PADRENBA-620204 format. One line per field, with one value per atom (N, C-alpha, C, O, CB): residue in three letters; atom name; x, y, z. Coordinates in Angstrom, 2 decimals, always signed. Glycine has a CB too. Layout:
# residues N
aa = c(Ala, ...)
at = c(CA, ...)
xx = c(X, ...)
yy = c(Y, ...)
zz = c(Z, ...)
END
This chain:
# residues 79
aa = c(Unk, Unk, Unk, Unk, Unk, Unk, Unk, Unk, Unk, Unk, Unk, Unk, Unk, Unk, Unk, Unk, Unk, Unk, Unk, Unk, Unk, Unk, Unk, Unk, Unk, Unk, Unk, Unk, Unk, Unk, Unk, Unk, Unk, Unk, Unk, Unk, Unk, Unk, Unk, Unk, Unk, Unk, Unk, Unk, Unk, Unk, Unk, Unk, Unk, Unk, Unk, Unk, Unk, Unk, Unk, Unk, Unk, Unk, Unk, Unk, Unk, Unk, Unk, Unk, Unk, Unk, Unk, Unk, Unk, Unk, Unk, Unk, Unk, Unk, Unk, Unk, Unk, Unk, Unk, Unk, Unk, Unk, Unk, Unk, Unk, Unk, Unk, Unk, Unk, Unk, Unk, Unk, Unk, Unk, Unk, Unk, Unk, Unk, Unk, Unk, Unk, Unk, Unk, Unk, Unk, Unk, Unk, Unk, Unk, Unk, Unk, Unk, Unk, Unk, Unk, Unk, Unk, Unk, Unk, Unk, Unk, Unk, Unk, Unk, Unk, Unk, Unk, Unk, Unk, Unk, Unk, Unk, Unk, Unk, Unk, Unk, Unk, Unk, Unk, Unk, Unk, Unk, Unk, Unk, Unk, Unk, Unk, Unk, Unk, Unk, Unk, Unk, Unk, Unk, Unk, Unk, Unk, Unk, Unk, Unk, Unk, Unk, Unk, Unk, Unk, Unk, Unk, Unk, Unk, Unk, Unk, Unk, Unk, Unk, Unk, Unk, Unk, Unk, Unk, Unk, Unk, Unk, Unk, Unk, Unk, Unk, Unk, Unk, Unk, Unk, Unk, Unk, Unk, Unk, Unk, Unk, Unk, Unk, Unk, Unk, Unk, Unk, Unk, Unk, Unk, Unk, Unk, Unk, Unk, Unk, Unk, Unk, Unk, Unk, Unk, Unk, Unk, Unk, Unk, Unk, Unk, Unk, Unk, Unk, Unk, Unk, Unk, Unk, Unk, Unk, Unk, Unk, Unk, Unk, Unk, Unk, Unk, Unk, Unk, Unk, Unk, Unk, Unk, Unk, Unk, Unk, Unk, Unk, Unk, Unk, Unk, Unk, Unk, Unk, Unk, Unk, Unk, Unk, Unk, Unk, Unk, Unk, Unk, Unk, Unk, Unk, Unk, Unk, Unk, Unk, Unk, Unk, Unk, Unk, Unk, Unk, Unk, Unk, Unk, Unk, Unk, Unk, Unk, Unk, Unk, Unk, Unk, Unk, Unk, Unk, Unk, Unk, Unk, Unk, Unk, Unk, Unk, Unk, Unk, Unk, Unk, Unk, Unk, Unk, Unk, Unk, Unk, Unk, Unk, Unk, Unk, Unk, Unk, Unk, Unk, Unk, Unk, Unk, Unk, Unk, Unk, Unk, Unk, Unk, Unk, Unk, Unk, Unk, Unk, Unk, Unk, Unk, Unk, Unk, Unk, Unk, Unk, Unk, Unk, Unk, Unk, Unk, Unk, Unk, Unk, Unk, Unk, Unk, Unk, Unk, Unk, Unk, Unk, Unk, Unk, Unk, Unk, Unk, Unk, Unk, Unk, Unk, Unk, Unk, Unk, Unk, Unk, Unk, Unk, Unk, Unk, Unk, Unk, Unk, Unk, Unk, Unk, Unk, Unk, Unk, Unk, Unk, Unk, Unk, Unk, Unk, Unk, Unk, Unk, Unk, Unk, Unk, Unk, Unk, Unk)
at = c(N, CA, C, O, CB, N, CA, C, O, CB, N, CA, C, O, CB, N, CA, C, O, CB, N, CA, C, O, CB, N, CA, C, O, CB, N, CA, C, O, CB, N, CA, C, O, CB, N, CA, C, O, CB, N, CA, C, O, CB, N, CA, C, O, CB, N, CA, C, O, CB, N, CA, C, O, CB, N, CA, C, O, CB, N, CA, C, O, CB, N, CA, C, O, CB, N, CA, C, O, CB, N, CA, C, O, CB, N, CA, C, O, CB, N, CA, C, O, CB, N, CA, C, O, CB, N, CA, C, O, CB, N, CA, C, O, CB, N, CA, C, O, CB, N, CA, C, O, CB, N, CA, C, O, CB, N, CA, C, O, CB, N, CA, C, O, CB, N, CA, C, O, CB, N, CA, C, O, CB, N, CA, C, O, CB, N, CA, C, O, CB, N, CA, C, O, CB, N, CA, C, O, CB, N, CA, C, O, CB, N, CA, C, O, CB, N, CA, C, O, CB, N, CA, C, O, CB, N, CA, C, O, CB, N, CA, C, O, CB, N, CA, C, O, CB, N, CA, C, O, CB, N, CA, C, O, CB, N, CA, C, O, CB, N, CA, C, O, CB, N, CA, C, O, CB, N, CA, C, O, CB, N, CA, C, O, CB, N, CA, C, O, CB, N, CA, C, O, CB, N, CA, C, O, CB, N, CA, C, O, CB, N, CA, C, O, CB, N, CA, C, O, CB, N, CA, C, O, CB, N, CA, C, O, CB, N, CA, C, O, CB, N, CA, C, O, CB, N, CA, C, O, CB, N, CA, C, O, CB, N, CA, C, O, CB, N, CA, C, O, CB, N, CA, C, O, CB, N, CA, C, O, CB, N, CA, C, O, CB, N, CA, C, O, CB, N, CA, C, O, CB, N, CA, C, O, CB, N, CA, C, O, CB, N, CA, C, O, CB, N, CA, C, O, CB, N, CA, C, O, CB, N, CA, C, O, CB, N, CA, C, O, CB, N, CA, C, O, CB, N, CA, C, O, CB, N, CA, C, O, CB, N, CA, C, O, CB, N, CA, C, O, CB)
xx = c(-50.77, -51.05, -50.87, -51.35, -52.48, -50.20, -49.93, -51.15, -52.04, -48.73, -51.18, -52.30, -52.37, -53.46, -52.16, -51.20, -51.18, -51.83, -52.57, -49.73, -51.56, -52.14, -53.64, -54.42, -51.44, -54.05, -55.47, -56.28, -57.44, -55.65, -55.69, -56.39, -56.21, -56.75, -55.94, -55.45, -55.14, -56.26, -56.63, -53.84, -56.80, -57.83, -57.26, -57.96, -58.44, -56.03, -55.37, -55.29, -55.55, -53.96, -54.95, -54.86, -56.21, -56.30, -54.35, -57.26, -58.58, -59.15, -59.81, -59.55, -58.91, -59.41, -58.69, -59.31, -59.23, -57.40, -56.64, -57.14, -57.26, -55.12, -57.42, -57.91, -59.25, -59.46, -58.02, -60.18, -61.48, -61.38, -62.16, -62.45, -60.43, -60.21, -59.70, -60.14, -59.22, -58.76, -58.24, -59.34, -59.41, -57.09, -60.20, -61.31, -62.26, -62.73, -62.06, -62.57, -63.43, -62.85, -63.56, -63.70, -61.54, -60.86, -60.93, -61.14, -59.39, -60.76, -60.84, -62.26, -62.45, -60.35, -63.25, -64.64, -65.05, -65.90, -65.57, -64.47, -64.81, -63.94, -64.23, -64.67, -62.89, -61.95, -62.54, -63.10, -60.66, -62.42, -62.88, -61.96, -62.34, -62.99, -60.77, -59.83, -60.14, -59.58, -58.47, -61.04, -61.42, -62.77, -63.73, -61.50, -62.85, -64.11, -65.26, -65.05, -63.90, -66.46, -67.66, -67.79, -68.23, -68.90, -67.43, -67.54, -66.66, -67.06, -67.17, -65.47, -64.58, -65.16, -65.07, -63.18, -65.75, -66.38, -67.56, -67.76, -66.85, -68.34, -69.50, -69.09, -69.82, -70.37, -67.93, -67.43, -67.14, -67.11, -66.17, -66.93, -66.75, -68.08, -68.42, -65.72, -68.80, -70.00, -71.15, -71.81, -70.48, -71.39, -72.52, -72.39, -73.34, -72.65, -71.24, -71.14, -71.25, -71.86, -69.82, -70.66, -70.74, -72.18, -72.66, -69.87, -72.88, -74.27, -75.17, -76.05, -74.80, -74.94, -75.72, -75.48, -76.41, -75.39, -74.24, -73.96, -74.56, -74.88, -72.46, -74.71, -75.35, -76.85, -77.47, -75.10, -77.45, -78.88, -79.18, -80.09, -79.46, -78.44, -78.73, -78.65, -79.47, -77.81, -77.72, -77.74, -79.03, -79.38, -76.57, -79.72, -81.01, -82.04, -82.96, -81.50, -81.87, -82.76, -82.28, -83.09, -82.82, -80.96, -80.35, -79.56, -78.34, -79.43, -80.21, -79.53, -78.52, -77.80, -80.54, -78.44, -77.51, -76.09, -75.21, -78.01, -75.83, -74.49, -73.64, -74.01, -74.52, -72.51, -71.77, -70.83, -70.33, -71.00, -70.58, -69.60, -70.32, -71.36, -68.78, -69.75, -70.34, -70.23, -69.29, -69.67, -71.20, -71.24, -69.98, -69.41, -72.46, -69.54, -68.38, -67.10, -66.21, -68.22, -67.00, -65.81, -65.74, -64.66, -65.84, -66.85, -66.89, -66.57, -65.82, -68.27, -67.12, -66.86, -65.38, -64.78, -67.71, -64.78, -63.36, -62.49, -61.53, -62.97, -62.81, -62.05, -62.15, -61.14, -62.55, -63.36, -63.56, -62.93, -62.42, -65.05, -62.96, -62.34, -60.84, -60.22, -62.67, -60.25, -58.81, -58.45, -57.51, -58.35, -59.20, -58.94, -59.14, -58.34, -59.85, -60.22, -60.52, -59.43, -58.98, -61.86, -58.98, -57.97, -56.65, -56.00, -57.77, -56.24, -54.98, -55.08, -54.16, -54.62, -56.19, -56.39, -56.42, -55.73, -57.68, -57.20, -57.34, -56.07, -55.72, -58.51, -55.37, -54.14, -53.04, -52.17, -53.66, -53.07, -52.11, -52.50, -51.64, -52.02, -53.79, -54.28, -54.31, -53.98, -55.68, -54.69, -54.79, -53.98, -54.57, -56.27, -52.67, -51.85, -52.04, -51.77, -50.39, -52.51, -52.70, -54.01, -54.19, -52.67, -54.94, -56.26, -56.20, -57.23, -57.23)
yy = c(-54.76, -53.85, -54.61, -55.73, -53.24, -54.00, -54.65, -54.60, -53.77, -54.01, -55.50, -55.54, -54.26, -53.76, -56.76, -53.72, -52.48, -51.34, -50.52, -52.10, -51.30, -50.27, -50.49, -49.53, -50.24, -51.75, -52.06, -51.62, -51.22, -53.55, -51.70, -51.36, -49.91, -49.49, -52.26, -49.15, -47.77, -46.82, -46.71, -47.34, -46.14, -45.13, -43.97, -43.39, -44.62, -43.63, -42.55, -42.88, -42.02, -42.29, -44.12, -44.54, -44.40, -43.86, -45.99, -44.90, -44.88, -43.48, -43.15, -45.78, -42.63, -41.26, -40.51, -39.73, -40.51, -40.75, -40.13, -40.64, -39.87, -40.40, -41.93, -42.53, -41.94, -41.63, -44.05, -41.79, -41.22, -39.74, -39.26, -41.40, -39.02, -37.62, -37.55, -36.70, -36.94, -38.44, -38.47, -38.83, -38.25, -39.48, -39.78, -40.17, -39.00, -38.76, -41.40, -38.28, -37.11, -36.05, -35.44, -36.52, -35.84, -34.86, -35.29, -34.46, -34.70, -36.59, -37.09, -37.00, -36.69, -38.55, -37.26, -37.19, -35.75, -35.54, -37.76, -34.78, -33.38, -32.75, -31.65, -32.59, -33.43, -32.87, -32.81, -33.79, -33.68, -31.66, -31.57, -32.32, -32.55, -30.11, -32.71, -33.42, -34.90, -35.57, -33.27, -35.42, -36.82, -36.90, -36.27, -37.48, -37.67, -37.75, -38.35, -39.16, -38.57, -37.94, -38.41, -39.93, -40.57, -37.74, -40.51, -41.97, -42.70, -43.73, -42.39, -42.19, -42.80, -42.68, -43.61, -42.15, -41.55, -41.35, -42.30, -42.87, -39.88, -42.47, -43.36, -44.82, -45.61, -43.19, -45.20, -46.57, -46.90, -48.08, -46.76, -45.89, -46.09, -45.94, -46.79, -45.08, -44.88, -44.56, -45.55, -45.93, -43.19, -45.97, -46.86, -48.20, -48.61, -47.12, -48.90, -50.16, -49.97, -50.78, -50.84, -48.88, -48.63, -48.39, -48.98, -47.42, -47.53, -47.24, -48.46, -48.70, -46.09, -49.23, -50.46, -51.45, -52.09, -51.11, -51.57, -52.52, -52.08, -52.91, -52.70, -50.77, -50.30, -50.59, -50.71, -48.79, -50.70, -50.96, -52.44, -52.96, -50.18, -53.13, -54.53, -55.51, -56.42, -54.98, -55.39, -56.35, -56.31, -57.30, -56.10, -55.20, -55.15, -55.99, -56.55, -53.69, -56.07, -56.88, -58.33, -59.25, -56.31, -58.52, -59.85, -60.08, -59.91, -60.01, -60.46, -60.54, -61.68, -61.74, -60.68, -62.57, -63.69, -63.34, -64.20, -64.83, -62.11, -61.70, -61.53, -60.75, -60.37, -62.24, -62.31, -61.14, -61.05, -63.53, -60.25, -59.18, -57.92, -57.54, -58.91, -57.28, -56.08, -54.90, -54.81, -55.74, -54.00, -52.82, -51.98, -51.56, -51.97, -51.73, -50.85, -51.51, -50.81, -50.50, -52.82, -53.51, -53.36, -53.10, -55.01, -53.51, -53.32, -51.87, -51.62, -53.72, -50.94, -49.52, -49.21, -48.50, -48.65, -49.74, -49.48, -50.10, -49.48, -50.04, -51.31, -51.97, -51.18, -50.93, -53.40, -50.78, -50.04, -48.64, -48.14, -49.92, -48.01, -46.70, -46.80, -45.95, -46.11, -47.83, -48.04, -48.27, -47.67, -49.24, -49.12, -49.40, -48.15, -47.86, -50.54, -47.41, -46.21, -45.16, -44.60, -45.62, -44.88, -43.84, -44.22, -43.38, -43.58, -45.47, -45.89, -45.77, -45.28, -47.33, -46.22, -46.19, -44.76, -44.44, -46.91, -43.88, -42.51, -41.71, -40.88, -41.84, -41.92, -41.16, -41.60, -40.80, -41.34, -42.84, -43.28, -42.76, -42.38, -44.80, -42.75, -42.35, -40.83, -40.31, -42.91, -40.10, -38.64, -38.04, -37.59, -38.18, -38.02, -37.53, -36.04, -35.59, -37.79, -35.27, -33.83, -33.51, -32.39, -33.11, -34.46, -34.21, -34.10, -33.89, -35.32)
zz = c(-50.55, -49.46, -48.15, -48.00, -49.58, -47.22, -45.94, -45.04, -45.22, -45.25, -44.08, -43.14, -42.32, -42.03, -42.20, -41.96, -41.19, -41.98, -41.42, -40.82, -43.28, -44.13, -44.30, -44.32, -45.49, -44.43, -44.58, -43.37, -43.50, -44.80, -42.20, -40.97, -40.54, -39.52, -39.86, -41.31, -40.96, -41.35, -42.52, -41.63, -40.37, -40.62, -41.43, -42.27, -39.29, -41.19, -41.92, -43.42, -44.26, -41.35, -43.73, -45.14, -45.82, -46.92, -45.25, -45.19, -45.83, -45.91, -46.89, -45.07, -44.91, -45.00, -46.12, -46.84, -43.65, -46.26, -47.35, -48.71, -49.66, -47.19, -48.78, -50.02, -50.44, -51.61, -49.87, -49.49, -49.82, -50.19, -51.01, -48.65, -49.60, -49.99, -51.43, -52.20, -49.03, -51.77, -53.14, -54.13, -55.22, -53.25, -53.76, -54.65, -54.83, -55.95, -54.07, -53.78, -53.89, -54.79, -55.59, -52.53, -54.67, -55.52, -56.98, -57.87, -55.08, -57.23, -58.61, -59.17, -60.34, -58.68, -58.32, -58.78, -59.10, -59.97, -57.72, -58.43, -58.68, -59.76, -60.22, -57.40, -60.17, -61.13, -62.54, -63.02, -61.14, -63.20, -64.58, -65.55, -66.70, -65.00, -65.10, -65.94, -66.11, -66.97, -65.40, -65.27, -65.35, -66.07, -65.64, -63.92, -67.16, -67.92, -67.11, -66.20, -69.19, -67.45, -66.76, -66.86, -65.90, -67.34, -67.99, -68.14, -67.14, -66.60, -69.57, -66.88, -65.89, -64.48, -63.68, -65.94, -64.20, -62.89, -62.71, -61.63, -62.74, -63.77, -63.70, -63.57, -62.97, -64.94, -64.11, -63.96, -62.50, -62.13, -64.79, -61.69, -60.25, -59.50, -58.68, -59.71, -59.79, -59.02, -59.20, -58.24, -59.39, -60.43, -60.69, -59.95, -59.28, -62.20, -60.06, -59.29, -57.78, -57.09, -59.60, -57.27, -55.82, -55.41, -54.44, -55.42, -56.13, -55.78, -55.94, -55.12, -56.65, -57.00, -57.19, -56.06, -55.59, -58.53, -55.64, -54.57, -53.24, -52.39, -54.42, -53.05, -51.81, -51.83, -50.77, -51.62, -53.03, -53.14, -53.31, -52.67, -54.32, -54.17, -54.49, -53.31, -53.26, -55.55, -52.38, -51.27, -50.46, -49.82, -50.36, -50.48, -49.81, -50.56, -49.96, -49.69, -51.87, -52.70, -52.72, -52.72, -54.13, -52.73, -52.76, -51.47, -51.47, -54.01, -50.39, -49.10, -48.97, -47.97, -48.03, -49.95, -49.85, -50.27, -50.23, -50.69, -50.67, -51.07, -49.81, -48.93, -51.92, -49.71, -48.45, -48.15, -47.03, -48.43, -49.11, -48.89, -48.43, -48.98, -50.18, -47.42, -46.84, -47.81, -48.60, -45.51, -47.73, -48.61, -48.49, -49.50, -48.28, -47.27, -47.07, -47.60, -48.07, -45.59, -47.52, -48.05, -49.57, -50.11, -47.67, -50.24, -51.69, -52.05, -52.99, -52.27, -51.31, -51.55, -51.37, -52.18, -50.62, -50.31, -50.05, -51.14, -51.59, -48.68, -51.56, -52.63, -53.93, -54.59, -52.83, -54.30, -55.55, -55.48, -56.49, -55.86, -54.32, -54.15, -54.33, -54.98, -52.77, -53.75, -53.90, -55.37, -55.87, -53.04, -56.05, -57.46, -58.32, -59.20, -57.96, -58.05, -58.83, -58.67, -59.67, -58.39, -57.45, -57.25, -57.90, -58.51, -55.75, -57.77, -58.41, -59.92, -60.58, -58.01, -60.48, -61.93, -62.44, -63.41, -62.31, -61.81, -62.29, -62.07, -62.92, -61.59, -60.96, -60.73, -61.70, -62.03, -59.28, -62.15, -63.17, -64.55, -65.34, -63.20, -64.83, -66.15, -66.31, -67.38, -66.38, -65.26, -65.29, -64.14, -63.15, -65.21, -64.23, -63.11, -62.83, -61.71, -63.39, -63.80, -63.60, -62.89, -62.42, -64.94, -62.80, -62.22, -60.72, -60.07, -62.60)
END
């Protein structure tokens, strides 16, 4: 991914829209959705408990959202 794309608000807004569509899709199994949601939600809570973790919550969320959308769109193209 290029630096220009990483810094593009348009890219990230489109990515989060695609992730939302995949999360609401009945074609994607609940287990696949939970493989994305559980780590994201845990990371939003755990850094408050473990403040020594150096990565920001939003960076982890963005990384996992990117990985989730690519994985699900390849695995379930009809969703």
